[in-house]
C-alpha positions as CSV (number, residue, x, y, z in Angstrom):
1,M,60.3,-24.1,-41.1
2,Y,59.1,-27.3,-43.2
3,R,61.5,-30.1,-43.4
4,P,61.3,-33.4,-45.7
5,P,59.6,-36.4,-43.9
6,T,61.9,-39.1,-42.6
7,P,61.4,-42.5,-43.6
8,E,60.0,-43.5,-40.1
9,E,57.3,-40.2,-40.8
10,L,56.5,-41.9,-44.3
11,M,55.4,-45.0,-42.8
12,A,53.5,-43.6,-40.0
13,Y,51.9,-41.5,-43.0
14,A,50.9,-44.6,-44.9
15,D,49.5,-45.8,-41.9
16,N,47.6,-42.7,-41.2
17,Q,49.4,-42.3,-37.4
18,L,50.6,-38.6,-38.2
19,D,49.0,-35.8,-36.8
20,A,46.6,-33.4,-39.1
21,L,49.5,-30.7,-39.4
22,R,52.1,-33.0,-40.6
23,H,49.9,-35.4,-42.3
24,E,49.1,-32.2,-44.6
25,E,52.9,-31.4,-45.0
26,V,53.5,-34.8,-46.1
27,M,51.0,-35.3,-48.1
28,R,52.5,-31.9,-50.5
29,Y,55.9,-33.2,-49.9
30,L,54.5,-36.4,-51.9
31,A,53.0,-34.6,-54.7
32,T,56.3,-33.7,-55.7
33,H,58.4,-36.2,-55.0
34,P,56.9,-39.8,-56.9
35,E,59.8,-42.5,-55.1
36,D,58.4,-41.5,-52.0
37,A,54.8,-41.5,-53.1
38,A,55.4,-45.0,-54.6
39,R,56.8,-46.3,-51.3
40,V,54.0,-44.9,-49.7
41,A,51.5,-46.3,-52.3
42,D,53.1,-49.7,-51.7
43,I,53.0,-50.2,-47.7
44,R,49.3,-49.0,-48.3
45,E,48.9,-52.1,-50.6
46,Q,50.5,-54.1,-48.3
47,N,47.9,-53.4,-45.7
48,R,45.4,-53.7,-47.9
49,R,46.0,-57.3,-48.7
50,L,47.0,-58.2,-45.3
51,R,43.0,-56.7,-44.5
52,L,41.5,-58.8,-47.7
53,I,43.4,-62.1,-46.7
54,F,43.3,-62.6,-43.6
55,S,40.4,-60.5,-42.2
56,P,38.7,-61.5,-39.9
57,V,41.4,-63.4,-38.4
58,L,40.6,-66.3,-35.9
59,E,41.5,-64.2,-32.7
60,P,41.6,-60.1,-32.1
61,L,45.1,-59.0,-32.9
62,P,46.3,-57.3,-29.5
63,T,47.5,-53.5,-30.1
64,H,50.9,-54.0,-29.4
65,L,51.2,-56.8,-32.5
66,M,49.5,-54.8,-35.0
67,P,51.5,-54.8,-38.6
68,A,52.1,-51.0,-37.8
69,V,53.1,-50.8,-34.4
70,V,55.6,-54.3,-35.0
71,R,56.9,-51.9,-38.2
72,H,57.8,-49.2,-36.2
73,R,59.2,-50.7,-33.4
74,I,61.8,-52.5,-35.3
75,V,62.8,-49.5,-37.2
76,A,62.8,-47.4,-34.4
77,R,65.4,-50.1,-32.6
78,R,67.7,-50.4,-35.9
79,K,68.0,-46.6,-36.0
80,R,68.8,-47.0,-31.9
81,R,71.4,-49.6,-32.5
82,M,72.8,-47.5,-35.8
83,T,73.0,-44.3,-33.5
84,Y,75.1,-46.0,-30.7
85,L,77.3,-47.9,-33.0
86,A,78.1,-44.2,-34.6
87,S,78.9,-42.7,-31.4
88,L,81.4,-45.6,-30.1
89,V,83.1,-45.5,-33.3
90,L,83.7,-41.5,-32.9
91,T,85.0,-42.5,-29.2
92,L,87.3,-45.1,-30.8
93,G,88.7,-43.1,-33.5
94,L,89.4,-39.8,-31.9
95,G,93.3,-39.8,-31.9
96,S,93.4,-43.4,-33.1
97,G,94.4,-44.7,-36.3
98,L,92.1,-47.5,-35.9
99,G,88.8,-45.7,-36.1
100,W,88.3,-46.9,-39.4
101,Q,88.5,-50.2,-38.3
102,A,86.4,-50.0,-36.0
103,R,83.4,-48.4,-38.0
104,E,83.6,-51.2,-40.7
105,S,83.3,-53.7,-37.8
106,M,80.5,-52.2,-36.3
107,L,78.8,-51.6,-39.4
108,R,78.9,-55.2,-40.1
109,R,77.3,-55.5,-36.5
110,A,74.7,-53.5,-37.4
111,H,73.4,-55.5,-40.0
112,V,72.3,-58.8,-37.7
113,P,70.7,-61.3,-39.9
114,M,67.0,-62.2,-39.2
115,A,66.3,-59.7,-36.4
116,D,63.1,-59.6,-37.2
117,A,62.8,-62.9,-37.0
118,V,64.1,-62.7,-33.3
119,E,61.3,-59.9,-32.8
120,A,58.8,-62.4,-33.9
121,Y,59.4,-65.3,-31.7
122,R,59.7,-62.4,-28.8
123,L,56.5,-61.4,-29.5
124,F,54.3,-64.5,-30.0
125,A,56.5,-67.6,-29.2
126,S,57.1,-66.3,-25.7
127,A,54.4,-64.2,-24.6
128,E,51.9,-65.6,-22.1
129,G,48.9,-67.8,-23.0
130,R,47.6,-68.4,-26.3
131,P,49.1,-66.5,-29.2
132,P,46.9,-65.1,-31.6
133,V,47.1,-66.6,-35.1
134,D,45.8,-66.2,-38.6
135,V,45.4,-69.6,-39.2
136,T,45.9,-72.8,-36.9
137,G,47.8,-76.3,-37.8
138,Q,44.7,-78.5,-38.8
139,D,44.3,-80.5,-41.7
140,G,47.2,-78.8,-43.7
141,A,45.9,-75.4,-43.3
142,I,49.2,-73.7,-42.8
143,Q,50.8,-75.2,-45.8
144,H,47.6,-73.9,-48.0
145,W,47.9,-70.8,-46.1
146,L,51.7,-70.1,-47.2
147,E,50.7,-71.1,-50.8
148,R,48.3,-68.2,-50.8
149,T,50.5,-66.1,-49.4
150,F,53.7,-66.5,-51.2
151,V,54.6,-66.9,-55.1
152,Q,56.6,-70.6,-54.9
153,A,55.6,-71.3,-51.5
154,P,58.2,-73.1,-49.5
155,A,57.3,-76.6,-47.9
156,L,56.9,-76.2,-43.9
157,P,59.7,-78.3,-42.4
158,N,58.5,-81.5,-40.7
159,L,60.3,-81.3,-37.3
160,E,58.0,-84.3,-35.7
161,R,61.2,-86.5,-34.7
162,F,61.9,-83.7,-32.8
163,G,58.5,-83.6,-31.0
164,L,57.2,-80.6,-32.2
165,I,54.5,-79.8,-34.5
166,P,53.2,-76.8,-36.4
167,V,50.2,-75.1,-34.6
168,G,49.8,-71.8,-35.8
169,G,50.5,-69.0,-38.5
170,R,50.8,-65.6,-38.7
171,L,51.2,-62.9,-41.3
172,M,53.6,-60.0,-40.3
173,A,54.3,-57.0,-41.8
174,T,58.1,-55.8,-41.3
175,D,60.1,-52.8,-42.6
176,T,61.3,-54.9,-45.8
177,G,58.1,-56.1,-46.4
178,A,55.7,-59.5,-45.7
179,A,57.0,-62.3,-43.4
180,A,55.0,-65.5,-42.7
181,M,55.8,-66.9,-39.0
182,V,54.7,-70.7,-38.4
183,L,54.6,-71.2,-34.4
184,Y,55.4,-75.3,-33.4
185,R,55.0,-76.6,-29.9
186,D,55.7,-79.7,-28.6
187,T,54.1,-81.8,-25.8
188,K,55.4,-79.9,-22.6
189,G,54.3,-76.6,-24.6
190,R,57.6,-75.3,-25.4
191,Q,57.9,-73.5,-28.7
192,V,59.8,-72.7,-31.8
193,I,58.9,-70.6,-34.6
194,F,59.8,-71.0,-38.4
195,Y,60.0,-67.4,-40.2
196,V,59.8,-66.9,-43.9
197,R,60.5,-63.4,-45.9
198,H,62.1,-62.3,-48.9
199,P,65.6,-61.2,-49.2
200,N,65.6,-57.4,-48.4
201,S,67.6,-54.9,-50.7
202,Q,71.2,-56.3,-49.5
203,R,71.5,-59.8,-49.9
204,D,70.6,-63.5,-48.8
205,V,71.4,-64.1,-45.2
206,G,73.6,-66.7,-46.3
207,H,73.8,-70.0,-43.3
208,G,74.5,-69.4,-40.1
209,S,73.4,-69.0,-36.3
210,R,73.3,-66.5,-33.5
211,R,72.5,-66.6,-29.9
212,E,70.8,-63.8,-28.6
213,S,70.3,-63.8,-24.7
214,D,68.1,-66.8,-24.3
215,V,67.1,-67.3,-27.8
216,T,68.9,-69.0,-30.7
217,A,68.4,-68.1,-34.7
218,D,69.5,-70.7,-37.2
219,Y,69.1,-69.0,-40.8
220,W,69.8,-70.0,-44.0
221,S,69.2,-68.9,-47.7
222,G,67.1,-70.6,-50.8
223,Q,64.2,-71.1,-52.9
224,G,64.4,-67.1,-53.5
225,Y,63.8,-66.7,-49.6
226,N,65.9,-66.0,-46.4
227,F,64.3,-68.5,-43.8
228,A,65.2,-68.7,-39.7
229,L,64.2,-71.2,-37.0
230,V,64.0,-69.8,-34.0
231,S,64.4,-71.6,-30.5
232,P,64.9,-71.2,-27.0
233,S,68.9,-71.2,-25.9
234,E,68.3,-74.5,-23.4
235,A,70.0,-77.7,-24.2
236,S,67.2,-79.9,-25.0
237,F,66.8,-77.9,-28.7
238,D,71.1,-78.6,-29.4
239,T,69.9,-81.6,-31.6
240,L,67.3,-79.7,-33.6
241,R,69.7,-76.8,-33.9
242,E,72.9,-79.6,-34.9
243,A,70.2,-80.6,-37.4
244,I,69.6,-77.2,-38.9
245,S,73.3,-76.1,-39.0
246,Q,74.3,-79.7,-41.1
247,R,71.4,-79.6,-43.1
248,P,68.7,-76.8,-43.3
249,P,65.4,-78.3,-44.2
250,L,64.9,-76.1,-47.2
């Protein structure tokens, strides 16, 4: 029996990752659903621009870091989180008037600010060896790269007083659009990332901080963008995080 494609299948179709039979079914579906067809076209255009601007990259990109793979991983993680929250809310709601309050609280937590920035940190900054980048941090190349990527691009934060200098940048494709990740490193080899993207369809992220295991993300909004600075949660970065919380660099 024919079934309409899921959002994940639309992305897989755009990335040419469906099997032949399902690809044909989705193609017929898109012929009569222009809004979804436009969404697929946007994803393909984004991929085309990535290839046009940043190919060839300085180093080959591993399969697990390809834009399509990262995008599907983020969507799958979000789907698992929502499924878990829905089941938990149902359990709390059985035989109790607290179910609705629990539902609202859980749904608020489901939309974790700048979760994609933390994902980028785990993929690149915490990886062993030298992470693959699209541009190195020599002679202002990263700032120029940002200006080629974004309209009215933000200036790179100057983190030299914290012993951190930019060493590379990579363009990433998220499920809400393009994002840029800039890698900073100190003399001890410790790394943080500066992450920038347009707000998604919901809202700006505001200004805040959250800790996820051994990583802390400080985030803020401004100049039409959402930003995050993601660093190890160790105490040696407390001064940096305190400075960001008092006055974001942008």
